Each structure stands twice: as structure tokens, then as C-alpha cells.
C-alpha positions in Angstrom: -120.3 -89.5 8.2 -119.0 -91.8 11.0 -118.8 -95.5 10.5 -120.7 -97.4 13.2 -122.1 -94.3 14.8 -124.1 -92.3 12.3 -127.2 -93.7 10.7 -126.4 -94.2 7.0 -128.9 -93.7 4.2 -128.4 -95.4 0.9 -127.4 -92.1 -0.7 -124.6 -91.8 2.0 -123.1 -95.0 0.9 -123.0 -93.8 -2.7 -121.5 -90.6 -1.7 -118.7 -92.4 0.2 -118.1 -94.5 -3.0 -117.3 -91.2 -4.8 -115.3 -89.6 -1.9 -114.1 -92.3 0.5 -112.3 -89.8 2.8 -115.7 -88.4 3.9 -116.3 -91.4 6.2 -114.2 -91.8 9.4 -113.9 -93.9 12.5 -114.3 -91.5 15.4 -113.3 -92.2 19.1 -116.7 -93.6 20.0 -116.6 -96.1 17.1 -113.0 -97.1 17.9 -113.8 -97.6 21.6 -116.7 -99.9 20.7 -114.5 -101.9 18.3 -111.7 -102.3 20.9 -114.2 -103.3 23.6 -115.7 -106.0 21.3 -112.3 -107.3 20.4 -111.4 -107.5 24.2 -114.6 -109.4 24.9 -113.6 -112.0 22.3 -110.2 -112.4 23.8 -111.6 -112.9 27.2 -113.9 -115.6 25.9 -110.8 -117.4 24.4 -109.0 -117.1 27.7 -112.0 -118.5 29.6 -111.9 -121.7 27.5 -115.7 -121.6 27.2 -116.9 -123.3 24.1 -118.4 -120.5 21.9 -119.4 -121.0 18.2 -116.9 -119.6 15.7 -114.4 -118.5 18.3 -113.0 -121.8 19.5 -115.2 -124.2 17.5 -115.5 -125.2 13.8 -118.2 -123.8 11.6 -121.5 -124.9 10.3 -121.9 -128.7 10.9 -118.5 -128.7 12.5 -119.8 -126.4 15.3 -119.3 -129.2 17.9 -115.5 -129.5 17.0 -113.4 -127.7 19.6 -110.4 -125.8 18.3 -107.3 -125.1 20.5 -106.1 -121.6 21.2 -102.9 -122.4 19.2 -104.9 -123.2 16.1 -107.2 -120.1 16.2 -105.3 -118.1 13.5 -105.2 -121.1 11.2 -108.9 -121.7 11.8 -109.7 -118.1 10.6 -107.4 -118.3 7.6 -108.8 -121.7 6.6 -112.3 -120.3 6.9 -111.6 -117.5 4.4 -109.8 -119.5 1.8 -112.2 -122.5 1.9 -115.2 -120.2 1.4 -113.9 -118.2 -1.5 -115.5 -120.4 -4.1 -117.6 -117.8 -6.1 -117.9 -118.2 -9.8 -118.9 -116.1 -12.8 -117.9 -112.6 -13.9 -116.7 -110.1 -11.4 -119.4 -107.7 -10.1 -118.9 -104.1 -10.9 -116.2 -102.4 -9.0 -118.7 -100.0 -7.5 -120.7 -102.9 -6.1 -117.5 -104.2 -4.4 -117.0 -100.7 -2.9 -120.5 -100.6 -1.6 -120.0 -104.1 0.0 -116.8 -102.8 1.7 -118.5 -99.6 3.0 -121.5 -101.6 4.3 -119.2 -104.2 5.9 -117.1 -101.6 7.7 -120.2 -99.9 8.9 -121.6 -103.1 10.4 -118.3 -104.2 12.0 -117.8 -100.8 13.4 -120.9 -101.1 15.6 -118.7 -103.3 17.8 -120.6 -106.6 18.2 -118.5 -108.7 15.9 -115.1 -108.9 17.6 -113.2 -107.8 14.5 -110.1 -105.9 15.4 -109.5 -102.2 14.8 -106.4 -103.1 12.6 -108.6 -105.1 10.2 -111.3 -102.4 10.0 -108.7 -99.7 9.4 -107.1 -101.7 6.7 -110.4 -102.0 4.9 -111.0 -98.2 5.2 -107.4 -97.6 3.9 -108.1 -99.9 0.9 -111.2 -97.9 0.1 -109.3 -94.6 0.3 -106.4 -95.9 -1.8 -108.9 -97.3 -4.4 -107.7 -100.9 -3.8 -111.0 -102.7 -4.3 -111.4 -106.5 -4.0 -112.6 -108.5 -7.1 -115.8 -110.4 -6.2 -117.4 -113.0 -8.5 -121.2 -112.6 -9.1 -122.4 -116.1 -8.3 -122.1 -118.5 -5.3 -124.2 -117.1 -2.5 -127.4 -118.6 -1.2 -128.0 -115.8 1.2 -128.0 -118.1 4.2 -125.2 -117.3 6.6 -125.4 -114.1 4.6 -123.2 -114.0 1.6 -120.4 -116.3 2.5 -118.6 -116.9 -0.8 -118.8 -113.2 -2.0 -117.7 -111.9 1.3 -114.8 -114.4 1.4 -113.6 -113.0 -1.9 -114.1 -109.5 -0.5 -111.7 -110.1 2.4 -109.1 -112.3 0.6 -106.9 -109.3 0.0 -106.6 -108.7 3.7 -104.6 -112.0 3.7 -102.6 -111.0 0.7 -104.7 -113.3 -1.6 -107.1 -112.9 -4.4 -107.3 -110.0 -6.9 -108.1 -106.3 -6.6 -109.2 -103.5 -8.8 -106.9 -100.5 -9.0 -108.4 -98.0 -11.3 -110.1 -100.0 -14.1 -107.6 -102.8 -14.1 -107.3 -106.0 -12.1 -104.1 -107.1 -10.4 -103.0 -109.9 -8.0 -103.3 -108.6 -4.5 -99.8 -109.6 -3.6 -98.4 -107.2 -6.3 -100.4 -104.3 -5.0 -99.6 -104.9 -1.3 -95.9 -104.9 -2.2 -96.3 -101.6 -4.2 -97.9 -100.0 -1.2 -95.5 -101.5 1.4 -98.3 -103.4 3.1 -98.1 -106.8 4.8 -100.9 -109.3 4.8 -102.9 -109.4 8.0 -103.1 -112.3 10.4 -106.7 -112.8 11.7 -107.4 -113.3 15.4 -110.3 -115.2 17.1 -113.6 -114.9 15.3 -112.4 -112.3 12.9 -112.7 -114.5 9.8 -116.3 -115.4 10.8 -117.2 -111.8 11.5 -115.8 -110.8 8.1 -117.7 -113.3 5.9 -121.0 -113.6 7.8 -123.4 -110.9 6.7 -125.6 -109.7 3.9 -123.4 -107.1 2.2 -123.5 -108.7 -1.2 -127.3 -108.6 -1.2 -127.3 -105.2 0.3 -124.9 -103.7 -2.2 -127.2 -104.9 -5.1 -130.1 -103.3 -3.3 -128.4 -100.0 -2.8 -127.1 -99.8 -6.4 -130.5 -100.8 -7.7 -132.2 -98.2 -5.5 -130.1 -95.5 -7.0 -131.0 -96.5 -10.6 -134.7 -97.3 -9.7 -135.2 -93.9 -8.1 -134.1 -92.1 -11.4 -136.0 -94.5 -13.7 -139.2 -94.0 -11.7 -138.9 -90.2 -12.3 -138.0 -90.8 -15.9 -140.9 -93.1 -16.5 -143.3 -90.4 -15.4 -141.8 -87.8 -17.7 -141.7 -90.4 -20.6 -145.4 -91.2 -20.1 -146.2 -87.4 -20.1 -144.3 -87.1 -23.4 -146.2 -90.0 -24.9 -149.4 -88.5 -23.7 -148.5 -85.2 -25.5 -147.8 -87.1 -28.7 -151.0 -89.1 -28.3 -153.0 -86.0 -27.4 -154.5 -87.8 -24.5 -156.4 -86.4 -21.5 -154.9 -85.0 -18.3 -158.2 -85.4 -16.4 -157.2 -88.8 -14.9 -154.4 -87.0 -13.0 -156.6 -84.6 -11.1 -155.9 -84.3 -7.4 -159.6 -84.9 -6.5 -159.5 -88.4 -8.0 -156.4 -89.5 -6.1 -157.5 -88.0 -2.8 -160.3 -90.6 -2.6 -157.8 -93.5 -3.2 -154.9 -92.0 -1.3 -151.9 -94.2 -2.0 -148.8 -92.2 -1.7 -147.2 -93.4 -4.9 -150.3 -92.7 -7.0 -150.7 -89.2 -5.5 -147.1 -88.4 -6.2 -147.3 -89.6 -9.8 -150.6 -87.8 -10.5 -149.1 -84.5 -9.3 -146.0 -85.0 -11.3 -148.0 -85.8 -14.5 -149.9 -82.5 -14.1 -146.6 -80.7 -13.6 -145.2 -82.2 -16.7 -148.3 -81.3 -18.8 -148.8 -77.8 -17.5 -149.2 -75.3 -20.4 -149.4 -78.0 -23.1 -151.1 -76.8 -26.3 -151.6 -80.5 -27.3 -153.9 -81.1 -24.4 -155.9 -78.0 -25.2 -156.5 -79.6 -28.6 -157.9 -82.6 -26.9 -160.6 -80.7 -25.0 -163.2 -80.7 -27.8 -162.4 -84.1 -29.3 -164.9 -87.0 -29.3 -162.7 -89.4 -27.3 -164.3 -90.4 -24.0 -161.2 -91.9 -22.4 -157.7 -93.1 -23.1 -156.4 -96.7 -22.9 -155.2 -97.8 -19.5 -151.5 -97.4 -20.3 -152.1 -93.6 -20.6 -155.0 -93.2 -18.2 -153.7 -95.4 -15.3 -150.1 -94.1 -15.1 -150.6 -92.9 -11.5 -151.9 -96.2 -10.3 -149.3 -98.3 -12.1 -146.2 -96.1 -11.7 -147.5 -95.3 -8.2 -147.5 -99.0 -7.2 -143.9 -99.2 -8.3 -143.1 -96.2 -6.2 -144.6 -97.8 -3.2 -142.4 -100.9 -3.8 -139.3 -98.6 -4.1 -140.1 -97.0 -0.7 -140.5 -100.4 0.9 -137.1 -101.6 -0.4 -135.5 -98.3 0.6 -136.8 -98.7 4.1 -135.7 -102.3 4.4 -132.3 -101.7 2.8 -131.5 -98.7 5.2 -132.5 -100.8 8.2 -130.2 -103.6 7.0 -127.4 -101.1 6.3 -127.4 -99.9 9.9 -127.7 -103.4 11.4 -125.2 -106.1 12.7 -125.6 -109.1 10.4 -122.9 -111.6 11.4 -122.9 -114.4 13.9 -122.4 -115.0 16.7 -123.1 -111.6 18.2 -120.8 -110.8 21.1 -122.7 -108.7 23.7 -120.1 -109.0 26.4 -117.2 -111.2 27.7 -119.9 -113.3 29.4 -122.6 -113.4 26.7 -122.5 -114.2 23.0 -125.6 -115.2 21.0 -125.6 -117.6 18.1 -128.6 -116.4 16.2 -129.7 -115.7 12.6 -129.0 -112.0 11.9 -127.1 -113.1 8.8 -130.2 -114.6 7.1 -131.0 -112.8 3.8 -134.8 -113.3 3.8 -135.5 -109.8 5.1 -133.9 -108.4 2.0 -134.8 -111.1 -0.5 -138.5 -110.5 -0.3 -138.5 -106.8 -0.9 -135.9 -107.2 -3.6 -138.2 -109.6 -5.4 -141.1 -107.2 -4.9 -139.0 -104.3 -6.3 -138.0 -106.5 -9.3 -141.6 -107.0 -10.2 -142.3 -103.3 -9.7 -139.4 -102.3 -12.0 -140.6 -104.8 -14.6 -144.1 -103.3 -14.6 -142.7 -99.9 -15.5 -141.3 -101.5 -18.7 -144.6 -103.4 -19.3 -146.7 -100.3 -19.4 -144.1 -98.4 -21.3 -144.2 -100.9 -24.1 -148.0 -100.6 -24.3 -147.7 -96.8 -24.7 -145.1 -97.3 -27.4 -147.5 -99.6 -29.2 -150.3 -97.1 -29.0 -148.1 -94.5 -30.7 -147.6 -96.8 -33.7 -151.2 -97.6 -34.4 -151.9 -94.6 -36.6 -154.7 -93.1 -34.6 -155.7 -89.5 -33.7 -153.6 -87.8 -36.3 -150.4 -89.8 -36.0 -149.3 -91.8 -39.1 -149.0 -95.5 -38.9 -145.6 -96.7 -37.5 -144.9 -93.0 -37.0 -143.7 -92.5 -40.6 -145.4 -90.8 -43.5 -144.0 -93.1 -46.1 -144.7 -96.6 -44.6 -144.5 -99.5 -47.0 -141.2 -98.6 -48.6 -140.1 -97.8 -45.1 -140.7 -99.9 -41.9 -140.5 -96.8 -39.7 -140.6 -97.6 -36.1 -142.1 -101.1 -36.4 -139.1 -103.1 -35.3 -137.9 -101.2 -32.2 -141.2 -102.2 -30.6 -140.1 -105.8 -31.1 -137.0 -105.1 -29.1 -139.1 -103.5 -26.4 -141.4 -106.5 -26.4 -138.5 -108.9 -26.1 -137.0 -107.0 -23.2 -140.4 -106.8 -21.4 -140.8 -110.6 -21.7 -137.2 -111.2 -20.6 -138.1 -109.1 -17.5 -141.2 -111.2 -16.9 -139.0 -114.3 -16.7 -136.7 -112.5 -14.3 -139.7 -111.8 -12.0 -139.8 -115.4 -10.6 -139.0 -114.7 -6.9 -135.7 -116.3 -6.0 -136.8 -116.1 -2.4 -139.5 -118.7 -3.1 -136.8 -121.3 -3.4 -134.6 -122.9 -0.7 -132.0 -125.6 -1.0 -130.5 -126.9 2.2 -126.7 -126.5 2.6 -124.0 -127.2 5.2 -125.1 -130.8 5.7 -128.5 -129.5 6.7 -127.3 -127.1 9.4 -128.4 -124.3 7.0 -131.7 -126.0 6.1 -133.5 -122.8 4.9 -131.7 -120.3 2.8 -133.0 -117.0 1.2 -131.4 -116.9 -2.3 -131.4 -113.2 -1.8 -128.2 -112.7 -3.7 -130.0 -113.9 -6.8 -132.9 -111.5 -6.0 -130.5 -108.6 -6.0 -128.8 -109.6 -9.2 -132.1 -110.1 -11.0 -133.3 -106.7 -9.8 -130.4 -104.9 -11.4 -130.8 -107.0 -14.6 -134.4 -105.8 -14.9 -133.4 -102.2 -14.3 -130.8 -102.5 -17.1 -133.5 -103.8 -19.5 -135.9 -101.0 -18.4 -133.4 -98.4 -19.6 -133.7 -99.7 -23.1 -137.5 -100.1 -23.0 -137.8 -96.4 -21.9 -135.4 -95.4 -24.6 -137.7 -96.9 -27.2 -140.7 -95.1 -25.8 -138.8 -91.8 -25.7 -137.8 -92.2 -29.3 -141.4 -92.9 -30.3 -142.8 -90.0 -28.3 -140.3 -87.5 -29.7 -141.2 -88.7 -33.3 -144.9 -88.4 -32.4 -144.5 -84.8 -31.3 -143.2 -84.0 -34.8 -146.7 -84.5 -36.2 -148.3 -82.2 -33.6 -146.3 -79.1 -34.6 -146.7 -76.2 -34.4 -148.5 -77.0 -31.2 -146.1 -76.6 -28.2 -145.7 -79.0 -25.3 -145.1 -78.0 -21.7 -141.8 -76.4 -20.9 -140.3 -79.6 -19.4 -141.4 -81.8 -22.2 -139.9 -79.4 -24.8 -136.6 -79.4 -22.8 -136.5 -83.2 -23.0 -137.5 -83.3 -26.6 -134.5 -81.0 -27.3 -132.3 -83.5 -25.3 -133.4 -86.3 -27.6 -132.9 -84.2 -30.7 -129.4 -83.3 -29.7 -128.5 -86.9 -30.5 -131.3 -88.3 -32.6 -132.9 -86.5 -35.6 -136.5 -86.9 -36.8 -136.9 -90.1 -38.8 -137.8 -89.2 -42.4 -136.9 -92.5 -44.0 -135.4 -95.8 -42.7 -131.9 -95.6 -41.3 -129.9 -97.4 -38.6 -132.4 -96.6 -35.8 -130.8 -99.2 -33.6 -128.0 -96.6 -33.1 -130.7 -94.0 -32.2 -132.0 -96.3 -29.5 -128.5 -96.8 -28.0 -127.9 -93.0 -28.1 -131.1 -92.4 -26.1 -130.2 -95.2 -23.6 -126.9 -93.5 -23.1 -128.6 -90.2 -22.4 -130.7 -92.1 -19.8 -127.6 -93.6 -18.2 -125.9 -90.2 -18.1 -129.0 -88.7 -16.6 -129.4 -86.0 -19.1 -133.2 -85.8 -18.9 -135.1 -83.3 -16.8 -137.2 -85.4 -14.5 -138.3 -83.1 -11.7 
């Protein structure tokens, strides 16, 4: 994978996170970077007034800066913008930010020097990762505050992760015999303009969302086995006449998961006409969420391979002060994906509830000794609480805008908040699906000796490797956490 040259997919970024040496700057990328840096230098020497190169920033764009003050201008820009607050984002998110930033700068329209870009790559490879606070970006000139924190270590400032510990940057530079860098014209602006904070949250969320979409289908199939529902709503003929890609894919997956089930054979001669929507409409609901995933993936990968700072330096004669840094293009699909992820939890909770009702051969609360024992009554409370919390997180951050920079930035995207909320919802979804999996596995106990499909039996065994059948009340909160851990470790067979 070549920074600035190859087209990166979101999986490529995650692969570089694991093995940073896989990504390189080849000659073509280096030549483009050097050409862009030379263009900026020629602009400086021409004494033309160009935003961010020899002027102040934001509302100070009409303030001319002398050539002697250029380095101080870039330094001041970084330190004045590093005003993020809150907990540090995960180290992996910081790494994704760095990878995405290097890729954008390496396209050679930002005027950032080869030395700076190579220092960032070296930091990735040495696992020296900047500490970035989670709050402070409005997604306007991109993610100014988070990106300022991301590049503080280039100046010898801020803090960095090394392994799982946080250190002062100065200490780590000294240990590695490295000197702080001095930034040239436009370099500070090129480094902190961009959408890499928003994009990192999108990429990390896509990775988790992709797995949880698959897991949600399998979980629904396990619940359907326990409920002894019907597989007829998943027939290909039904979905061919309403051919949304997401619905078609989910319907086919449900048939695959249920193939060979003895439980569904038992349903063939029963008196039930149809199942509730949370069982019957899995392809339509899960499918809609898959469509949202695909939209976000497409938008995130376009952004990943874009130049998102300002101004864009096309040549020594032409630079454009535009709006490629604006986060709206990512904020909207992130808000859409947040809603889509929340809906997976919403319908999962309804299936969990159905398994507790005591119908169609299942005991009430999935226990044969209810009364003395509460059985699985209360885990559904937890699920319901998480579903409602997710609903409150579905308010679109992109619907809001507060002017900043004395009105120069009079419309902002709030996309950073969209990205953070998306990942919060996905975290809650893990626990909601853990509850449903726990209920479904318990429900299957009352269907024995009937066998499920091969895949469902495999996943039942995964659950039982950590969580035994519930005979009487115990600390089932620990069971829920154990299943959630299985989800996070991707132990379930989902394809």
C-alpha cells in the first residue's frame, strides 16, 4: 500500500494499524510532495498574499505576515488550536487519524514537507502515537482541535502513547534521539485542516458495524429457532419483487442459517399464521441497516482518498481557498448509520421480549421455576435501557450549527459528535445482542432433542463454553458480560 498513490479502503487502514510497515511512500508520492512544497516556497518568495501561507487564519485572514515570522505563525497555530478536552480517544483511533492524515498529505496538494510526513510515518512505525482528547471539534475547518493535538508531538509538545502507557512527548523524543521539527510556510495549516478525526471514527465504526450486522442476522436466526418461527418470510421470491440489496442479502443469510433445522420442521403443521414483525421482518429491518452501512462505507472511502485541507495548492501560480475541510459530507452519513445501528438493537430487544412471554412451548421468563426465581426478567430491562439510550443518541448532530471564528466559520457540521455517537451506539448494541443471544440459547434448551442448523448449533456451543443453562437464579449479569466479551473477541460464526 502506497500513501498518496494507492486507493485505500477502510480495511486497508485497519491493516496498516496492525502492521505499519506495510505502507510506504514510493518515488511518485515523494515527487508530488516535494513539488507541492516547492510551490508553496515560490508563493512565499513571490510576496503574493495567499491565505494561510503569509496571512493570519480565520477572521485574521486579512492580516499579512512577514517571511521572517512564518515559522512562528505555524507554531502559534498549532499550540493555540490544541484546546481539546475530555478523555483521550482510543489509541487505535489516533493511529487511524495519523494514517488518514499522511495519506491525504501525500497526495501533494497541501505544501507539507517530506520531512514532516516521514516523521509521522516513523512515529507510526515506532508506535509513538499522539494522545488526542475526544471533545472540541465542530467539524468546520475540519477537526482543528483534535488535529492540533495529533501534531503537537512533531513540535516536541503534548503527550504520546507508547505501548499502553502515556508519556510526555519530550521524554520519548529524547529516548529516540529525535529533535522537534520546525514547520515551514503553510505546514501548520495543512496539518490541522482536515476531517481525520471524523473519518477515524467512521472507519473504526464501520469495522464494528460490519461484524455486528452479520452477528445480528445470526442472532435473529437463533431466536427464530428458539421461537419455532417460520422461514417462509425469507424466501427469495418475496425479496425479488422488492429488490433492495440489503433485504435480499439478509433474507439469503437467514435461509442459510436455518438450513436443516428440525425446529422449523416442527413449525410446518402448527396453527400459527404468521410471526410478529421482529421475527418476520428481519430482512427488511436488518437490510435497511445494511444499506446505511454501505452508504457510510462509500462516503468514508471517498473521504479517505481525498484532500481535505485548505488552501489547496495546485501550482506556484494557483491556490484555492475553498471548503474541502467541511465535515458535512461525513456528518450526514454518520448520523444515518447511527440510526441504522440503533435499529438493530431496537428489533433485537423485541425478539428478546418475545422469548420471555411463555408462548409456543417456551416457559415464561425462560425458567421452569418462575416465582421463586426471576429467570431472565431483568436482563431485558438492561436491554430496554440501552435501546432507549441509543434512541437519545440518534438526534442528528449534523442538524445543529453554531457559528465560530467570529462568524468566518458561520456554518459547521458537528460531524465529530456524529462520529462519537455512532461508536457509542455500537458499543451499546454489543450488550443488547448479548442479551438476545443469552435468551435464544436458553430457549433452545426447551426445544431439545430437536437439532438446530449446523451454524446455530456451533454458536450455541460458543455460548455454552462460557455460560451454562440457567436452572435457578444466579449472577446472570456476569453471563451477559461473558457473551459480550465473546462478541468483542469475534468468537461467533457469522458467515
